[in-house]
C-alpha positions as CSV (number, residue, x, y, z in Angstrom):
1,X,-190.5,46.4,-19.5
2,X,-187.6,47.0,-17.1
3,X,-188.2,43.6,-15.4
4,X,-188.1,41.8,-18.8
5,X,-184.9,43.6,-19.7
6,X,-183.4,42.6,-16.3
7,X,-184.4,38.9,-16.9
8,X,-182.8,39.0,-20.4
9,X,-179.6,40.5,-19.0
10,X,-179.5,37.8,-16.2
11,X,-180.0,35.1,-18.8
12,X,-177.2,36.5,-21.0
13,X,-175.0,36.7,-17.9
14,X,-175.8,33.1,-16.9
15,X,-175.1,32.0,-20.5
16,X,-171.7,33.8,-20.4
17,X,-170.7,32.1,-17.2
18,X,-171.6,28.6,-18.5
19,X,-169.8,29.2,-21.8
20,X,-166.8,30.4,-19.8
21,X,-166.6,27.1,-18.1
22,X,-166.5,25.1,-21.3
23,X,-164.6,27.5,-23.5
24,X,-161.7,27.3,-21.1
25,X,-161.9,23.5,-20.8
26,X,-162.6,24.0,-17.0
27,X,-166.0,22.3,-17.3
28,X,-164.7,19.4,-19.3
29,X,-161.8,18.8,-16.9
30,X,-164.1,18.9,-13.9
31,X,-166.5,16.4,-15.4
32,X,-163.6,14.1,-16.6
33,X,-161.8,14.2,-13.2
34,X,-165.1,13.4,-11.4
35,X,-165.9,10.4,-13.6
36,X,-162.4,9.1,-13.8
37,X,-161.8,9.2,-10.1
38,X,-165.1,7.4,-9.4
39,X,-164.5,4.9,-12.1
40,X,-161.1,4.0,-10.7
41,X,-162.5,3.2,-7.3
42,X,-165.6,1.4,-8.8
43,X,-163.9,-0.8,-11.4
44,X,-160.1,-0.6,-11.3
45,X,-158.6,-0.3,-7.8
46,X,-158.9,-3.7,-6.0
47,X,-160.6,-3.9,-2.6
48,X,-163.9,-3.5,-0.9
49,X,-164.7,-0.4,-2.9
50,X,-164.5,-2.3,-6.2
51,X,-167.9,-3.4,-7.5
52,X,-166.5,-6.6,-9.1
53,X,-164.6,-7.5,-5.9
54,X,-167.2,-7.0,-3.3
55,X,-169.8,-9.1,-5.1
56,X,-172.8,-6.8,-4.5
57,X,-174.7,-5.0,-7.2
58,X,-174.8,-1.6,-5.6
59,X,-173.1,1.8,-6.0
60,X,-172.4,2.6,-2.4
61,X,-168.8,3.3,-3.3
62,X,-169.8,6.0,-5.8
63,X,-172.0,7.8,-3.2
64,X,-169.4,7.5,-0.5
65,X,-166.5,8.8,-2.7
66,X,-168.4,11.5,-4.7
67,X,-169.0,14.0,-1.8
68,X,-165.2,13.9,-1.1
69,X,-164.3,14.3,-4.8
70,X,-166.8,17.2,-5.1
71,X,-165.2,18.7,-2.0
72,X,-162.2,19.5,-4.1
73,X,-163.7,19.9,-7.5
74,X,-166.5,22.4,-6.7
75,X,-164.3,24.9,-4.9
76,X,-161.9,24.6,-7.9
77,X,-164.7,25.6,-10.2
78,X,-166.3,28.3,-8.0
79,X,-163.1,30.0,-6.8
80,X,-162.8,32.2,-9.9
81,X,-166.5,33.3,-10.1
82,X,-166.1,36.6,-8.2
83,X,-162.4,36.5,-7.2
84,X,-161.3,36.8,-10.8
85,X,-163.8,39.6,-11.5
86,X,-162.3,41.4,-8.5
87,X,-158.7,40.8,-9.4
88,X,-159.2,42.1,-13.0
89,X,-161.4,45.0,-11.9
90,X,-164.4,43.9,-14.1
91,X,-166.6,43.5,-11.1
92,X,-167.6,47.1,-11.2
93,X,-168.5,46.7,-14.9
94,X,-170.8,43.8,-13.9
95,X,-172.6,46.0,-11.5
96,X,-173.3,48.6,-14.1
97,X,-175.7,46.1,-15.7
98,X,-179.4,46.6,-15.1
99,X,-179.6,43.7,-12.7
100,X,-179.5,43.4,-8.9
101,X,-176.8,41.9,-6.8
102,X,-179.1,38.9,-6.1
103,X,-179.5,38.2,-9.8
104,X,-175.8,38.3,-10.3
105,X,-175.3,35.9,-7.5
106,X,-178.0,33.5,-8.9
107,X,-176.4,33.7,-12.4
108,X,-173.0,32.6,-10.9
109,X,-174.7,30.0,-8.7
110,X,-176.7,28.4,-11.4
111,X,-173.8,28.2,-13.7
112,X,-172.1,26.1,-11.1
113,X,-175.2,24.0,-10.6
114,X,-175.5,23.3,-14.4
115,X,-171.9,22.1,-14.4
116,X,-172.7,19.8,-11.5
117,X,-175.7,18.4,-13.4
118,X,-173.5,17.7,-16.4
119,X,-171.0,15.8,-14.2
120,X,-173.8,13.7,-12.6
121,X,-175.7,12.7,-15.8
122,X,-173.0,10.2,-16.9
123,X,-173.3,8.5,-13.5
124,X,-176.5,6.9,-14.9
125,X,-174.1,4.7,-17.0
126,X,-172.8,3.2,-13.7
127,X,-176.4,2.4,-12.7
128,X,-177.1,0.6,-15.9
129,X,-173.8,-1.2,-15.8
130,X,-174.3,-2.5,-12.2
131,X,-177.9,-3.4,-12.9
132,X,-176.9,-5.5,-15.9
133,X,-174.1,-7.2,-13.9
134,X,-176.5,-8.3,-11.1
135,X,-177.6,-11.9,-10.7
136,X,-180.4,-11.9,-11.5
137,X,-180.2,-8.9,-13.8
138,X,-181.4,-5.6,-12.2
139,X,-181.0,-7.0,-8.7
140,X,-180.2,-3.5,-7.5
141,X,-181.8,-1.3,-4.9
142,X,-183.1,1.4,-7.2
143,X,-184.7,3.4,-4.4
144,X,-181.4,3.7,-2.6
145,X,-179.7,4.7,-5.9
146,X,-182.2,7.5,-6.8
147,X,-182.3,8.7,-3.2
148,X,-178.5,8.9,-3.1
149,X,-178.4,10.5,-6.6
150,X,-180.8,13.3,-5.6
151,X,-179.0,13.7,-2.3
152,X,-175.7,14.0,-4.1
153,X,-177.1,16.7,-6.3
154,X,-178.3,18.7,-3.3
155,X,-175.0,18.2,-1.5
156,X,-173.1,19.6,-4.5
157,X,-175.6,22.5,-4.7
158,X,-174.7,23.4,-1.2
159,X,-171.0,23.2,-2.0
160,X,-171.6,25.5,-5.0
161,X,-173.4,28.1,-2.8
162,X,-170.5,28.0,-0.3
163,X,-168.0,28.3,-3.2
164,X,-169.7,31.4,-4.6
165,X,-169.7,32.9,-1.1
166,X,-166.0,32.2,-0.6
167,X,-165.2,33.7,-4.0
168,X,-167.1,36.9,-3.2
169,X,-164.9,37.4,-0.1
170,X,-161.6,37.8,-1.8
171,X,-159.8,38.6,-5.1
172,X,-157.4,35.7,-4.6
173,X,-158.6,32.5,-6.2
174,X,-156.4,30.3,-4.0
175,X,-157.8,31.8,-0.8
176,X,-161.3,31.4,-2.2
177,X,-160.6,27.7,-2.9
178,X,-159.3,27.1,0.6
179,X,-162.1,29.0,2.3
180,X,-164.7,27.2,0.3
181,X,-163.1,23.8,0.9
182,X,-162.8,24.3,4.7
183,X,-166.4,25.5,5.0
184,X,-167.7,22.7,2.8
185,X,-165.7,20.2,4.8
186,X,-167.1,21.5,8.1
187,X,-170.7,21.4,6.8
188,X,-170.2,17.9,5.4
189,X,-168.6,16.1,8.3
190,X,-167.7,18.7,10.9
191,X,-171.1,19.1,12.6
192,X,-171.3,15.3,12.9
193,X,-167.8,15.1,14.4
194,X,-168.6,17.8,16.9
195,X,-171.9,16.1,17.9
196,X,-169.8,13.1,19.2
197,X,-168.2,15.3,21.9
198,X,-169.6,14.8,25.4
199,X,-170.6,18.4,25.6
200,X,-174.1,18.5,24.2
201,X,-176.0,15.8,26.0
202,X,-179.4,15.4,24.4
203,X,-178.6,18.2,22.0
204,X,-176.1,16.1,20.1
205,X,-178.6,14.9,17.6
206,X,-179.6,18.5,16.8
207,X,-175.9,19.4,16.3
208,X,-175.6,16.4,13.9
209,X,-178.7,17.5,12.0
210,X,-177.0,20.9,11.2
211,X,-174.5,19.0,9.0
212,X,-174.9,17.8,5.4
213,X,-174.0,14.2,6.0
214,X,-177.0,13.4,8.3
215,X,-179.4,14.5,5.6
216,X,-177.4,13.0,2.8
217,X,-177.4,9.6,4.5
218,X,-181.1,9.9,5.2
219,X,-181.8,10.4,1.4
220,X,-179.4,7.5,0.5
221,X,-181.8,5.1,2.1
222,X,-184.2,5.8,-0.7
223,X,-186.7,8.0,1.1
224,X,-186.9,11.6,-0.2
225,X,-187.9,13.5,3.0
226,X,-189.1,17.0,2.6
227,X,-187.2,18.0,5.7
228,X,-183.9,17.0,4.1
229,X,-184.8,18.9,0.9
230,X,-185.8,22.0,3.0
231,X,-182.4,21.7,4.8
232,X,-180.4,21.7,1.6
233,X,-182.4,24.6,0.1
234,X,-182.1,26.6,3.4
235,X,-178.3,26.2,3.6
236,X,-177.9,27.1,-0.1
237,X,-180.2,30.1,0.3
238,X,-178.3,31.2,3.4
239,X,-175.0,31.3,1.6
240,X,-176.6,33.0,-1.5
241,X,-178.0,35.8,0.8
242,X,-174.6,36.1,2.5
243,X,-172.9,36.5,-0.8
244,X,-175.4,39.2,-1.8
245,X,-174.6,41.0,1.5
246,X,-170.9,40.8,0.8
247,X,-171.3,42.2,-2.7
248,X,-173.7,44.9,-1.5
249,X,-171.1,46.1,1.1
250,X,-168.1,45.8,-1.3
251,X,-167.3,49.5,-1.2
């Protein structure tokens, strides 16, 4: 009975977080910015990134630009999740609910994940558009697209877990945004950059594999490797557990 009540409260809490995104226009703004920014590079700005200019029926530009766009948008979404609760003092009220710290973290985390899903679904329009523009029609590497699409989702999921963790560290949303962005940046490209240093020898490949980009690029080839999925789940799980620890030791 208590477990069922706890699950119901968690669901209500999750629903509240999701409705909070869209009732304040935050969710709509994030989705709009993501789609507009990608559309400008894909169809409007001239150059190699433009699908019409480069002459190839692919969406490499989308999957190159999207991680960088998410690098700013996801911290902007997650920065308020715990920081705002701390600033207003409602965090203690949240912990009076019959749910655990981990359930609270998961509710916050999945609200961010759902927003990411909503922003990715319209990307399928790009896939259809480029497929129809191909000569012959549908002369597009579907495997690479779906691999990149799944990889982008997991990449954003890691960003969300980092953002939730950063928000739990402070009651200042700007600090939460900056911390989230810096950590996400390091996980995306930092490990790869560090691996190029002449310090690691044969361990350089292992250092690179600690970063997101190595696994993201692997999935973008169209092969969904279980090792890449395990990596993304493990990193997300790590930051979720770290967030739980921060909240548990809040007093």
